C-alpha positions, 0 to 999 in steps of 0.5 A: 366042773373044774380042774384043780390048781394043782393039776393046772400047775402040773400041766403048765410044768409039763408043757414047759419041759415038753417045749424044751424037749430034751435039749437040756434038763430043766431045773425047778427054778427055771420051771417056777420062773417060766410058769409062775408056780411057787417053787415049794408047791412045784417041788411036790408036783414034780415029785408026783409027776416023777412017780407017775413016770411022766418026768425023769428027775436028774440029780447032780451038776446038770440036774433037772427034769426031762420027759420020761416018755416021748411028747406024743405018749403023754396026754393031758388026761395022764397029767390031770389024773396023776394030780387029781385022780380019776376025772369026775366032772360032777357028783352025778358021775360018781358011784352012789356011795361017793356022792349025795344021793337023790331022794329016789336014788340015782341022780336025775341028770346022771345019763347026761353027765356020764355022756359028757364025762366020756366026751371030755375024757376022750378029748383029754386022752387024745390031746398030748404034749406033741400037739401043742404049737409051742412056738406061739407061747415060748420063744427060742431064746427061752430054751437057749437061756436055760441051756446057757444058764446050766453051762455058766 
């Protein structure tokens, strides 16, 4: 079971924007540099997050990105499913016509994987951007540098 690189990058981009938390908008270059995400790839990801109403793009001189909702209203599941579609950790949780069939029909482990999927989806849906201890991962100088860069 794996979350795609695209969803991982989206999660990191959203965490960075959530860390700044509206003190100023965040440019694509700031996110790319802070999170080590290739700029061209990030542009597509940010567009998808904007269309999903998770980010608000701002154009112009003070342009960049802000969260489209409060941090506690954006879950990890929102972000992952925006990028990857509905969460399906294994073929055994997909409808029969979307997976390789077992010779007797249903996957023998489907009950186990369905239970695991419910547990993971519940946890991802309960974890939101307000639950992160940002100060452990970002310094306050990171936010200030971004604000100063926009002014200068």
